[in-house]
N, C-alpha and C positions, 0 to 999 in steps of 0.2 A: 479128650479134651483135658488139659492140666485142671487143677484145682485153683491153680491160680486165673487160667481162662472162665473158667466157669463163676468164682467169683467177678471179675470183671463184665462178665454178658450178665449176671445179675444186678450189677449196680446198675448199669444201661439201662438195663427195662425197667427198674423201679424209678428211675429220674425219669423217663418218658412219660411214666405213668403219673408223676408229678405234675408236670410240663404240659403235656397234651389236654386234660379237662379244662383248665380253667382259658384256652387259648379261645373260644366259639364267643366268649363273653367280650374278652378283650379284644380282640380285633374291629368288632364294629366301636369299641371309644374311641378307641386308638384311631380308625380312621377318619370320623370327625374331628378327633382333635387335630389330626394333620389338616385339614380344611382349614381348620381356625386359627392355628398356632404353629409353621414349621419350624420356627427357631425351637421353642421349646418342647418340638415333639423330639425334636435330634437329641438335643441335652439329653432326653428321659431317655432314648432309645440309647445312647451310651453308657449310661447310669444303667439299665437294668443288664446291658448286655454286660457288666464289669461284673453284678451280681449274679450270672444266669451262671458264667462257668462255674462258682460255689455248688449249685444242684449238682454238675455232673462230677464235681470233685469230691462231694458226698456220697455219689454213686459208686466211682471208681476206690474211693477209701474203705466201700463198705466189701468190695475185691477183696481189697489187700486182706485187709481183716479177717477175710474169711480163710487167707492163707495162715492166720497168725493164731487165729482159735478153732478151737471145736466144733463139732456141730451144733453143742449144747447152748454153747456161746452164743452162735448164728443163730438162733433158732428167736430169739427175744429183738432180736435188733432186724431182723427179716418182718415178725411184728408190727413192732411200733416202724416200719416204714411202711405196709399194708393200712394201719390205721391213719398214718399224715395224705395216704390215695384218697385214700374212703373220704376223710377230710377236704380233701381237694374237689372232690365227684360230689359234695354235698353243697359246695360254694357254687361250683356250676351250675347248681339243680336253682339255684337263689336264695340260698341261704347264705348270710353274711357274714363277717367275721371280722373282729378286730384287727386279728393278722392278715388283711387283702393284702394291703402291700407289700410285703414279705415277698412270702413263695410264691403267689400268683403273680405280683412282679415279674419274678425269675422267670415264672411261664412264658409270659405275654414275651419277654425278650426273646426268647426263642424263637417262638413264633413267628413276632415280626420281622426278625430279620432272613425268616424265609420266604412271606408272606410281601413285603415290601417290595422288593425289588421288583416282583414281577407285576406287583400294582403300577410302581412308578415305569413300568417299560410301555405299558401298554395304552397309560394315560400322560404322564408328563415328563418320560425321558426318552430320547430319540436316540441316545448315545447308546441304552439298553437295547433295544431295537436292533440298531447294527449290530452291537455286540451276539446277540441273540439269533440272528441272522448267521451270523461268520461261523458260530456253532452248529447252527443245526448244519448246513452245508458241511463242516467239517464231516460232523458224524453221519450225514449223507452219504456221499460220496467217498470216505474211508482214506481220504487225501492227506497227509502228511502237512500238519502246521503251517507249514511255510509256504508249500504249493498253496492253501485255501487262502491265505492271505495274498498272495500275486495274484490268484486268480480270480478273488474278490476286487481286487484295483480292477482288475480287465474289465470286469463285469461295470463295474460304474461308469468306467470309460467310455466302455461300449454304449451305454443306455443313457451318457450323454452326448453321444456324436450327432444327434441331430440340434443341439444345442451349440455346438461348436461349429456347427454348418451354416448355421441361420444369423451365429456372431461375424462368421466371417465373411457372409451375405453382405451382410450392414456394413461392415467397414467398406469394401467393396464400393457397395454404395455412396458411402459419405466421400470414399477419395473421389467416387468421380464426380458428386456434389460439389463437392469444392473445385475443382477443375472447373466447373462449368457455372460457376458461381464468379472466381478467378476472371475465366474470358468474357462476362457480361459486365466484368468493371473496366474491360482494356488493360488486362493483364497485372492492373495494381494491386497487390495480396494486400497493401496498407489498405484497401478501401471495403473488403471483404468484410461482413460482421455473419453476424450467429444467423439472424434472419434470411440475409442472402444463401447458403447455403440450406436450410431449412427450406427452403421457397425452390430452390432448385433439386431438390431430393423431391418433391410434393410432383414437379413438374415429369420428373422421370421417374417416378411411380405413375403418373396419372398416365404418359404415352406410353409404357409396357409395363401392363399390373403383375405381368409373372415373373419380372424380372428383379432383382436386386432382393433385401429384405429392410424393414424398417430400423432406423438407426436405434430405436429404444433396444433392438436385442444387442448392444454394445455397453449396456447396462445390467440387464436383464439377465445375458450369460454369465457374467462373473456370479452374478447374484446367488445365481443356482447352482453354479460349482464350487464355488467356493465353501460355503458353509456345508456342504455334503463332504466335499475332502475331510475339511476340521471334524466333522463330528463321525468318520469313518478312523482318521486317525486317534481319536479322543476312546473310540469305540475297541482299536486294537489296546491300547495304553490301559484302560481296565480289564481287557482278555488277559494281557502280561503279568497283571497286579493278581491276578488268581491264577499263575502259570500251575502251582502243583495240585490243584484241582482238575484244570481242564486239559492238562499235557502239555503247556506251551514250554514246561521246563525241559522236557526234551521232545519238542516238536520239528527242530529244527533240521538243517545236515551239515556235513564236511565241517568247516569251522566252527561255524554258529548253531550248534547242537541244542543250548540253549538259547531259547528265544526271546526268556524273562532278564537276561541280562543286560546292561549297555555299555558302551566302549569303555566308561571312564565312570567311576563312582564319586562325585562329588566330594560326598560325604567323608569316604576315607581316604579319596585321592589316592585311588589306584584303577587299574588294569584287570576286570576278573578275567576280560578271556583274551589277556598278552596286546600282542603286538595286531595279528587279526583282528582283533576286536575294531579297530578304524576302518575296516576294507569297507563294509557294506555304508557305515555314514561318510566314507569319503566318496563312492559311486552315487550315493542318491544326489551331495552336493554337486558333481558330478554333471547327472543329468539333470538339475536345477538350472545349471550354467548352460548347458547343450541349448538347453529349452528358451530361454533370454535371448541369447544371442540367434537363433533363429525365428523366435516373432519381432527382434525388433531390429537386426543388420538393415533391412532395407531400408525401413524410413530413419533410422540413423544415417544413414549417405545423405539422405533428401534435407535435413532439419538438423541444425547445432541441438535445439531442445530434447528434442527425441535421443542426440547423441548421449547427452549430459542422464535421460532417465536410462537412458542404457547401461549406462555404466554404472548408475545408482542400483539399479538391479544386479548387476553384477557383481557389487562387491559384498549386496546382501547373502550371497551365498556362501562367506566368509561367516558369518555369526552365525548361518540356517547351520554351517558344522559345526560350530561349536556348541550348539544346540541338540543336534544330532548325537553328538560323540558321546548327551548324556541320556539319550532315549534306548529303550528295549527294542534290542534287533526285531520282536517283529512289525515295531512300526515301519525297521527301514523293509523289509519283505514285504510290506505292503506299498509305501511312499517311494522306493526305486520301480517299482512296475507301472504304478502309476504314471511315474514321470516320462518311464522308457516309451510307454503308450501314448502318450501325448507328445513325444518327439515324432515317432513313428506318425500317426496319424496328420503331424503339422507336415510333416515331408511328405506325404502322400496328399493331403490338399493342397497344395504348392505346384503339383507338377500341371501339367499342361491341359492332361486329360481331364482332371478334376477341376481347374478351373473354366474348361469348357463345358463340363458336365455341371458345374453353381450357376454357370450362365456369364461370366465371367465380361467372355466376347459379346453376347448381346447387348450386356450392360454398355460397353464401351462404343459397341454402332450406336446406341441410343444415345447416348450422351452426344458423340457428333452429330447426331440427324437434329436433335435437338440445339445445339453450337448452330449449325448451320443456315436451320429455318430462321433462328430469331438473328441471326446476321450480326455476330459476335465480332468485328472487325474483320469478317471472313475468315476467319481461325476457327481449325477445329478444338476443339478441349483436348489436352497432350496426355492421350491414354494410350496405353501399350497393349497390345493384344498381347493373349499368351505366349505365342512362339517367339514374336518380339521381346520378349521376356526373361523366359528361355534361354537366347543366343544370348543378350546382355548378361546373367547372370554369369554364363559359362564363359565369356569373356573377361570376365572381373575376376574369375578364378584365373583363370588364363594367365592374367596380367599379375597376380599375386606370386605366380610362381617363373615370373619371369619370363612367361614364355609371349612375347609382345605380336609376334608375327601371327600366332595363332589366334590374339585377342583381335588382331585387324580382321582376320580373314570372319570370323564371328561377328563381328560388327559389319562388314561391309553386307554380311547373308542378313544380316535385321537390318540393315537399312533397304535391302534392296526390298523386303517384304517376306523374304522365307523362311524355313522351318527348318529344325534344327533335325535332321538326320541320325546319330549318331555319332558319324564320321568326325573324328579330329583331329586325318591328316589331311596338309595342305593340298589344292587342284587348283590348275592353272584359271578355272572360274571363280574359283573365290579371291581371286589378288586382282581379276580385273578393277577397272579404275570405276568410280560411280557415274553414270549418265547423269545430264543434269535434272531428267526426270526424275532420276533416285532422287537425287537430291532435296526436289524441291517436294517429296512426298515422307521422306523419312522424319521419323521422331525425331524431335530438337535433343532430348537424351541420346540416343543413338549418337550425333554426330558430333553433339560435344565428347562424348567418350571417344570418339572416331578422330578428333582434333587433340586430347589428352595422350590417345597413344601415339599418333603420327608425333607430336611432337618428343617425346620420349625416345624415338627412334629418328629425330633431326631431321625428319621429312617437312621442313617448314611450311614449304608451299603448298601440300596439301592438309595442313593442319590449319593452314591458313583460311580455307576454301571450306574446309567442314566446318570453324568456328564460325564463322560467316554465315553460314546457310543456315544452323543453330541457332544464331542470336537473331535470324530473320524469321523464324520460327517458332518460335520461343514468347508465348506471352507475358511471362511471369517475367517482370523489372530485376529483379535481383537474378537472375540467372543468365536474362539476358547480357545482362553487364559482366557477369563471367564471362560469358561466349565471348564480348568484344574485347575485354579484357585478350583472352587468349589467342584471338587473330588479330591486335595491333602488337602483344610481343613477336609473335608469328612472322607478320610485315616487318618489326624492325628489324628480325635474323636474316630476314633476305633484303633488307639492305631500300626497301620500299616505306620511307620513312612518313612522307604524308599521309599514305595510308594508316600508318599505322598509329599517328598524331590524330589522326579523326577517328578514329576505332576505340583509341584508349579515350580521347576528349566525350564520344559519347558516352562511354563505361561510367566516367566519372560522373556524366551529366545524371546519371542513371541512379549511381549509389555513391553520394559524395561521402560517406563517412566511412569508406574503404582508403585504408593509407594505402595499402600495396600499389592500387591502383592509380593513386598518386605519386608514387616513387614511379612506376610503370611510364607513366605520362611524362615525368620529369625528363628522366630517360630520353626517350624519344625524341620530345623538343629540343633536348639539350644536342642531341645528333644533329637533329635538322638545324643548327646553326640558330640558334635562340636561349642560351644560357640565363639571361634575366628572368625570361619568361620560367624558366624550369627552375630559380633559385624561389621564386614567390610559389610555384606549386610545393616544393620541397615543407616551404616556411609552412605551409597549409595543412602539409601531411604531420608535420612536427608536432602541431596543436593536436593532433588525434592521436599521438606515439611518440612522445617527447626522446626515446629514442636514437630518433628518424635525424634529429638536429647533428648529435655529435656524431652519425653514422654518414651522413652525409650535406647536410645542411654548411655546417662548419669546413671540411674541405672542399666544397666548390666555391663558398667565402673566400677563402684564400689562393683561391684559384683563380678567382676574376678579382682580387685585391680589393675586394669589399671591406672598410673599416665597418671595426666588432660596432663601433658605437650607433654608425649608420642603420648597420643590418638591426639593432632592437627597435 
């Protein structure tokens, strides 16, 4: 060992002797002080931390002095330090001194910096507990830090899987209860209140106690998962802030070897990792976007309000990306793994097997039985079975790919109550027309989708027929008006103007605030030989949508020779 190294070692030893003896008394005093005044304790800790460094500075200065001076000069210095050490020991034994706030305060700052995190972790700091757990897992397994963080995310998600399952079951129960409540009001959704839905939930759970889950899980699920996720992310950030000590600065792989670096350092406006630093933040934002689509796509198709919610959450991925670019790569190792696991879990739980295992089909049977036993207009609540839902999803995907023929075949099988066998080829049995019995028993949403797809193929007779059966089976007034509008347009296309006017007139009665229905009705009435009535209907539509006056009202007025003043 070189003379300089020996000098430094002696300096550290003397500094430790100066620091440690006063710790016992100061730990007890500071513990009480933290309970009485947390703010003042934080201030004192920062002041002591700044003065503590002077103890080690003097220790290391002694080591440097050892290199510059001979042994005869070093001996008095050591003696002086030993005398100071003895004085510190006497104060720890109960002897007071006027200089207690000096070196004793420096001693406490070093001891407190080691004691406080442990004390807080066990009592007041859940983030510290999670950080310690991740550190322990890293030490126990010997896995690199990036793999430890990703595995931690998977473990946390897997531990919360029962909560996710209960949340999905609660959502299905609430959906079934809403359908049952609508059926109890004759299909009029505007008359359904919260109390009606809650009463329907009670009826369902009373009839089949093991079916579904309480709607309270819709609140309890996020309340359990979101704080845990935030706590874990904060723990990872805390570990990254001390990466030089725990090894996160070299715990990555590939292009993100340093897990403490962000993609963009806002303070200096530089990219420490170059272009590749944005890969993990972008992947994390993409996984978040995919989760939003998976969770809200089906609800957005049924509700304009849920469509707005879906779009809002999708746009939120942009600020999430901006924030993510400023977070350490370690956070993305955890966040991306968590989001990917959630996406895979949602796909698994939405499968037919999972729905059957979770009791979704039993829930549908219970709801239909309740609706029938209560005599709700002789109509069952419109709830799809798992097999029907899978066929409808496959048909929607085929339509998005412009494969309307395959979509028709899948929807025909759904209307017959068949299951999806995984075959995507068209067969002769798939393309057979529906029998009257099939049309009467099919789900109204399946028939509506069939009517839309037949209209795209310009098969107007089939489109009109399936739309009409959909309107007969649909208990929801708004959905029934849409089906009647489709039937009216299809009937007009084949020249059956009387039935077209009748269907569109009923659609207008059910939904008088829809200007598009009024325009279609006016067109059918005009073609049926009553242009004056068509003009009156178009004027009603123009009150809802002013553009209709320029596009339809004024041209028809000119055609009929109506004076503008009289028109006003």
